[in-house]
MMTF fields as JSON, N, C-alpha, C and O atoms, coordinates in Angstrom:
{
  "mmtfVersion": "1.0.0",
  "mmtfProducer": "UNKNOWN",
  "numBonds": 227,
  "numAtoms": 228,
  "numGroups": 57,
  "numChains": 1,
  "numModels": 1,
  "chainsPerModel": [1],
  "groupsPerChain": [57],
  "chainIdList": ["A"],
  "bondAtomList": [4, 2, 8, 6, 12, 10, 16, 14, 20, 18, 24, 22, 28, 26, 32, 30, 36, 34, 40, 38, 44, 42, 48, 46, 52, 50, 56, 54, 60, 58, 64, 62, 68, 66, 72, 70, 76, 74, 80, 78, 84, 82, 88, 86, 92, 90, 96, 94, 100, 98, 104, 102, 108, 106, 112, 110, 116, 114, 120, 118, 124, 122, 128, 126, 132, 130, 136, 134, 140, 138, 144, 142, 148, 146, 152, 150, 156, 154, 160, 158, 164, 162, 168, 166, 172, 170, 176, 174, 180, 178, 184, 182, 188, 186, 192, 190, 196, 194, 200, 198, 204, 202, 208, 206, 212, 210, 216, 214, 220, 218, 224, 222],
  "bondOrderList": [1, 1, 1, 1, 1, 1, 1, 1, 1, 1, 1, 1, 1, 1, 1, 1, 1, 1, 1, 1, 1, 1, 1, 1, 1, 1, 1, 1, 1, 1, 1, 1, 1, 1, 1, 1, 1, 1, 1, 1, 1, 1, 1, 1, 1, 1, 1, 1, 1, 1, 1, 1, 1, 1, 1, 1],
  "groupList": [{"groupName": "MET", "atomNameList": ["N", "CA", "C", "O"], "elementList": ["N", "C", "C", "O"], "formalChargeList": [0, 0, 0, 0], "bondAtomList": [1, 0, 2, 1, 3, 2], "bondOrderList": [1, 1, 2], "singleLetterCode": "M", "chemCompType": "L-PEPTIDE LINKING"}, {"groupName": "LEU", "atomNameList": ["N", "CA", "C", "O"], "elementList": ["N", "C", "C", "O"], "formalChargeList": [0, 0, 0, 0], "bondAtomList": [1, 0, 2, 1, 3, 2], "bondOrderList": [1, 1, 2], "singleLetterCode": "L", "chemCompType": "L-PEPTIDE LINKING"}, {"groupName": "HIS", "atomNameList": ["N", "CA", "C", "O"], "elementList": ["N", "C", "C", "O"], "formalChargeList": [0, 0, 0, 0], "bondAtomList": [1, 0, 2, 1, 3, 2], "bondOrderList": [1, 1, 2], "singleLetterCode": "H", "chemCompType": "L-PEPTIDE LINKING"}, {"groupName": "ILE", "atomNameList": ["N", "CA", "C", "O"], "elementList": ["N", "C", "C", "O"], "formalChargeList": [0, 0, 0, 0], "bondAtomList": [1, 0, 2, 1, 3, 2], "bondOrderList": [1, 1, 2], "singleLetterCode": "I", "chemCompType": "L-PEPTIDE LINKING"}, {"groupName": "THR", "atomNameList": ["N", "CA", "C", "O"], "elementList": ["N", "C", "C", "O"], "formalChargeList": [0, 0, 0, 0], "bondAtomList": [1, 0, 2, 1, 3, 2], "bondOrderList": [1, 1, 2], "singleLetterCode": "T", "chemCompType": "L-PEPTIDE LINKING"}, {"groupName": "PRO", "atomNameList": ["N", "CA", "C", "O"], "elementList": ["N", "C", "C", "O"], "formalChargeList": [0, 0, 0, 0], "bondAtomList": [1, 0, 2, 1, 3, 2], "bondOrderList": [1, 1, 2], "singleLetterCode": "P", "chemCompType": "L-PEPTIDE LINKING"}, {"groupName": "ASP", "atomNameList": ["N", "CA", "C", "O"], "elementList": ["N", "C", "C", "O"], "formalChargeList": [0, 0, 0, 0], "bondAtomList": [1, 0, 2, 1, 3, 2], "bondOrderList": [1, 1, 2], "singleLetterCode": "D", "chemCompType": "L-PEPTIDE LINKING"}, {"groupName": "ARG", "atomNameList": ["N", "CA", "C", "O"], "elementList": ["N", "C", "C", "O"], "formalChargeList": [0, 0, 0, 0], "bondAtomList": [1, 0, 2, 1, 3, 2], "bondOrderList": [1, 1, 2], "singleLetterCode": "R", "chemCompType": "L-PEPTIDE LINKING"}, {"groupName": "LYS", "atomNameList": ["N", "CA", "C", "O"], "elementList": ["N", "C", "C", "O"], "formalChargeList": [0, 0, 0, 0], "bondAtomList": [1, 0, 2, 1, 3, 2], "bondOrderList": [1, 1, 2], "singleLetterCode": "K", "chemCompType": "L-PEPTIDE LINKING"}, {"groupName": "ALA", "atomNameList": ["N", "CA", "C", "O"], "elementList": ["N", "C", "C", "O"], "formalChargeList": [0, 0, 0, 0], "bondAtomList": [1, 0, 2, 1, 3, 2], "bondOrderList": [1, 1, 2], "singleLetterCode": "A", "chemCompType": "L-PEPTIDE LINKING"}, {"groupName": "SER", "atomNameList": ["N", "CA", "C", "O"], "elementList": ["N", "C", "C", "O"], "formalChargeList": [0, 0, 0, 0], "bondAtomList": [1, 0, 2, 1, 3, 2], "bondOrderList": [1, 1, 2], "singleLetterCode": "S", "chemCompType": "L-PEPTIDE LINKING"}, {"groupName": "CYS", "atomNameList": ["N", "CA", "C", "O"], "elementList": ["N", "C", "C", "O"], "formalChargeList": [0, 0, 0, 0], "bondAtomList": [1, 0, 2, 1, 3, 2], "bondOrderList": [1, 1, 2], "singleLetterCode": "C", "chemCompType": "L-PEPTIDE LINKING"}, {"groupName": "GLN", "atomNameList": ["N", "CA", "C", "O"], "elementList": ["N", "C", "C", "O"], "formalChargeList": [0, 0, 0, 0], "bondAtomList": [1, 0, 2, 1, 3, 2], "bondOrderList": [1, 1, 2], "singleLetterCode": "Q", "chemCompType": "L-PEPTIDE LINKING"}, {"groupName": "GLY", "atomNameList": ["N", "CA", "C", "O"], "elementList": ["N", "C", "C", "O"], "formalChargeList": [0, 0, 0, 0], "bondAtomList": [1, 0, 2, 1, 3, 2], "bondOrderList": [1, 1, 2], "singleLetterCode": "G", "chemCompType": "PEPTIDE LINKING"}, {"groupName": "PHE", "atomNameList": ["N", "CA", "C", "O"], "elementList": ["N", "C", "C", "O"], "formalChargeList": [0, 0, 0, 0], "bondAtomList": [1, 0, 2, 1, 3, 2], "bondOrderList": [1, 1, 2], "singleLetterCode": "F", "chemCompType": "L-PEPTIDE LINKING"}, {"groupName": "VAL", "atomNameList": ["N", "CA", "C", "O"], "elementList": ["N", "C", "C", "O"], "formalChargeList": [0, 0, 0, 0], "bondAtomList": [1, 0, 2, 1, 3, 2], "bondOrderList": [1, 1, 2], "singleLetterCode": "V", "chemCompType": "L-PEPTIDE LINKING"}, {"groupName": "GLU", "atomNameList": ["N", "CA", "C", "O"], "elementList": ["N", "C", "C", "O"], "formalChargeList": [0, 0, 0, 0], "bondAtomList": [1, 0, 2, 1, 3, 2], "bondOrderList": [1, 1, 2], "singleLetterCode": "E", "chemCompType": "L-PEPTIDE LINKING"}],
  "groupTypeList": [0, 1, 2, 3, 4, 1, 5, 6, 7, 8, 4, 3, 5, 4, 9, 4, 10, 7, 11, 12, 11, 13, 7, 6, 1, 14, 4, 15, 13, 2, 7, 8, 15, 1, 9, 1, 15, 9, 6, 2, 4, 9, 2, 7, 6, 1, 11, 5, 1, 1, 4, 16, 13, 7, 16, 9, 9],
  "groupIdList": [1, 2, 3, 4, 5, 6, 7, 8, 9, 10, 11, 12, 13, 14, 15, 16, 17, 18, 19, 20, 21, 22, 23, 24, 25, 26, 27, 28, 29, 30, 31, 32, 33, 34, 35, 36, 37, 38, 39, 40, 41, 42, 43, 44, 45, 46, 47, 48, 49, 50, 51, 52, 53, 54, 55, 56, 57],
  "secStructList": [7, 3, 3, 3, 3, 7, 7, 1, 6, 6, 1, 7, 7, 3, 3, 3, 3, 3, 7, 6, 6, 1, 7, 3, 3, 3, 3, 3, 1, 2, 2, 2, 2, 2, 2, 2, 2, 2, 2, 2, 2, 2, 2, 2, 2, 2, 7, 2, 2, 2, 2, 6, 6, 6, 6, 6, 7],
  "xCoordList": [4.573, 5.544, 4.868, 4.179, 5.054, 4.567, 5.778, 6.57, 5.922, 7.063, 6.521, 5.777, 6.894, 6.45, 7.67, 8.691, 7.556, 8.653, 8.187, 7.186, 8.932, 8.691, 10.034, 10.317, 10.861, 12.216, 12.261, 13.144, 11.331, 11.282, 9.869, 9.009, 9.628, 8.278, 7.773, 6.568, 8.65, 8.263, 7.9, 7.452, 8.09, 7.886, 6.533, 6.072, 5.906, 4.648, 4.975, 5.83, 4.3, 4.604, 4.089, 3.115, 4.763, 4.326, 4.342, 5.058, 3.541, 3.511, 3.245, 2.515, 3.852, 3.649, 3.288, 3.94, 2.241, 1.814, 1.916, 1.245, 2.764, 2.962, 2.775, 3.023, 2.327, 2.137, 2.443, 2.333, 2.819, 3.114, 1.884, 2.017, 0.695, -0.538, -0.764, -1.687, 0.075, -0.058, -0.466, -0.507, -0.758, -1.13, 0.07, 1.183, -0.16, 0.891, 0.213, -0.176, 0.076, -0.611, 0.375, 1.298, 0.159, 1.016, 0.118, -0.875, 0.459, -0.321, 0.575, 1.698, 0.047, 0.772, -0.157, -1.33, 0.372, -0.407, -0.692, -0.805, -0.809, -0.966, -2.188, -2.058, -3.358, -4.586, -4.578, -4.998, -4.107, -4.088, -3.096, -3.35, -1.973, -0.995, -1.592, -1.441, -2.26, -2.891, -3.95, -4.066, -4.719, -5.736, -5.085, -5.595, -3.963, -3.278, -2.688, -2.683, -2.197, -1.679, -2.8, -2.6, -3.973, -5.114, -5.53, -5.825, -5.553, -5.925, -4.904, -5.276, -3.633, -2.57, -2.717, -2.562, -3.011, -3.2, -4.374, -4.284, -5.466, -6.631, -6.301, -6.754, -5.521, -5.147, -4.371, -4.538, -3.547, -2.752, -3.649, -3.265, -4.837, -5.777, -6.639, -7.263, -6.689, -7.586, -6.883, -7.513, -5.614, -4.884, -4.858, -4.466, -5.27, -5.268, -3.866, -3.732, -2.842, -1.481, -1.021, -0.245, -1.502, -1.089, -1.989, -1.559, -3.237, -4.183, -4.266, -4.913, -3.629, -3.682, -3.157, -2.043, -3.962, -3.576, -4.07, -4.119, -4.439, -4.94, -6.304, -6.635, -7.095, -8.43, -8.363, -9.238, -7.343, -7.211, -6.778, -7.028, -6.137, -5.606, -6.686, -6.394],
  "yCoordList": [-2.913, -2.082, -1.452, -2.138, -0.188, 0.536, 1.092, 1.831, 0.737, 1.197, 1.931, 1.356, 3.211, 4.037, 4.446, 4.843, 4.346, 4.729, 5.826, 5.677, 6.932, 8.035, 8.731, 9.753, 8.173, 8.708, 10.178, 10.912, 10.621, 12.022, 12.353, 11.473, 13.603, 14.049, 13.471, 13.483, 12.979, 12.437, 10.957, 10.375, 10.351, 8.92, 8.646, 9.412, 7.565, 7.143, 6.449, 5.564, 6.847, 6.252, 4.817, 4.43, 4.045, 2.694, 2.568, 3.294, 1.635, 1.411, -0.059, -0.729, -0.545, -1.901, -1.834, -1.142, -2.56, -2.649, -4.103, -4.969, -4.369, -5.741, -5.797, -4.827, -6.965, -7.18, -8.636, -9.494, -8.914, -10.284, -11.178, -12.402, -10.598, -11.381, -11.999, -12.793, -11.636, -12.174, -11.135, -11.431, -9.956, -8.865, -8.546, -8.365, -8.479, -8.142, -7.499, -8.186, -6.175, -5.437, -4.526, -3.978, -4.376, -3.533, -2.725, -3.243, -1.457, -0.629, 0.367, 0.647, 0.895, 1.839, 3.007, 2.807, 4.219, 5.409, 6.284, 5.794, 7.589, 8.562, 8.272, 8.146, 8.165, 7.95, 6.615, 6.53, 5.583, 4.258, 4.191, 3.519, 4.881, 4.914, 5.638, 5.176, 6.752, 7.468, 6.601, 6.607, 5.859, 4.963, 3.842, 3.459, 3.314, 2.246, 2.763, 2.043, 3.985, 4.574, 4.647, 4.288, 5.112, 5.19, 3.797, 3.602, 2.837, 1.47, 0.853, 0.143, 1.115, 0.598, 1.166, 0.441, 2.442, 3.077, 2.444, 2.175, 2.207, 1.562, 0.133, -0.325, -0.566, -1.944, -2.02, -2.972, -1.053, -1.05, -1.035, -1.556, -0.448, -0.412, -1.667, -1.918, -2.464, -3.617, -4.967, -5.98, -5.012, -6.273, -7.026, -6.46, -8.291, -9.063, -9.227, -9.33, -9.253, -9.382, -8.108, -8.163, -6.978, -5.706, -5.271, -4.516, -5.741, -5.315, -6.316, -6.04, -7.464, -8.484, -7.921, -7.402, -8.026, -7.513, -6.113, -5.703, -5.355, -3.997, -4.013, -3.098, -5.065, -5.134, -5.151, -4.601, -5.771, -5.889, -4.574, -4.34, -3.727, -2.473, -1.438, -0.334],
  "zCoordList": [3.593, 2.927, 1.72, 0.965, 1.537, 0.369, -0.351, 0.233, -1.619, -2.412, -3.631, -4.426, -3.781, -4.903, -5.706, -5.146, -7.028, -7.911, -8.86, -9.56, -8.872, -9.788, -10.005, -9.379, -10.897, -11.089, -11.507, -11.061, -12.352, -12.756, -13.211, -13.261, -13.54, -13.897, -15.221, -15.472, -16.05, -17.351, -17.276, -18.264, -16.111, -15.941, -15.303, -14.456, -15.704, -15.103, -13.772, -13.731, -12.687, -11.39, -11.264, -11.91, -10.421, -10.086, -8.572, -7.883, -8.062, -6.62, -6.337, -7.067, -5.262, -4.785, -3.308, -2.527, -2.939, -1.54, -1.12, -1.682, -0.124, 0.356, 1.861, 2.578, 2.321, 3.752, 4.058, 3.182, 5.272, 5.698, 5.644, 5.653, 5.589, 5.536, 4.152, 3.969, 3.181, 1.833, 0.801, -0.393, 1.234, 0.332, -0.557, -0.064, -1.865, -2.824, -4.031, -4.975, -3.991, -5.043, -5.768, -5.165, -7.082, -7.907, -8.827, -9.338, -9.044, -9.952, -10.682, -10.263, -11.787, -12.635, -12.962, -13.279, -12.883, -13.247, -12.041, -10.918, -12.282, -11.207, -10.332, -9.114, -10.936, -10.165, -9.442, -8.288, -10.105, -9.485, -8.331, -7.332, -8.464, -7.38, -6.17, -5.039, -6.395, -5.29, -4.608, -3.382, -5.398, -4.838, -4.034, -2.981, -4.522, -3.797, -2.483, -1.484, -2.475, -1.238, -0.196, 0.964, -0.616, 0.302, 0.774, 1.953, -0.139, 0.215, 1.162, 2.096, 0.931, 1.794, 3.209, 4.192, 3.306, 4.606, 5.345, 6.543, 4.638, 5.251, 5.672, 6.72, 4.867, 5.181, 6.492, 7.254, 6.755, 7.991, 9.218, 10.264, 9.112, 10.234, 10.309, 11.34, 9.234, 9.173, 9.169, 9.473, 8.839, 8.696, 10.024, 11.045, 10.024, 11.267, 11.873, 13.093, 11.046, 11.577, 12.288, 13.242, 11.815, 12.409, 13.556, 14.428, 13.567, 14.607, 15.748, 16.758, 15.611, 16.656, 17.963, 18.027, 18.994, 20.302, 20.564, 21.723, 19.547, 19.755, 20.45, 21.204, 20.186, 20.765, 22.294, 22.963, 22.833, 24.29, 24.932, 26.114, 24.154, 24.705, 24.934, 25.393]
}
């Protein structure tokens, strides 16, 4: 799950990246949120819980 909060343009964004594998990351700030989004996307392709069974396909 990726949760991003940016109520308005005057607010500093925050983001949380969580996964059933135990991943629980939180960050604050525009650049860090963008980096976490990219990292979260990469994690979806690498997480053993999400990729289990894909190898056989």
